[in-house]
C-alpha positions, 0 to 999 in steps of 0.5 A: 096365098100371104098366109102360106108366106109367112108360114114358110117364112117359120111366122104364124098367122094369128088374126087377118082383115079384108076389106069385102067377104064374098061368104059364097066363096067361104074363104074363112073356111080355109082360115080355119086357124085364124082370127078373120076379121072383115069390113063388109060381108057379102052373103049372096054373089 
C-alpha cells in the first residue's frame, strides 16, 4: 500500500525495509523491482 502511494505521487520506490517477513505470504514477489531488506524472515507460518 505504501509503495502504491509513492508511485501515485510520482515517486519511485528503490528500496524497502521490513522488520518481519513472512515468506509463505510471498510479499517479496509483489515487489519484484524493489530491493527488499528484512531483519527477521520466517519460512513457515
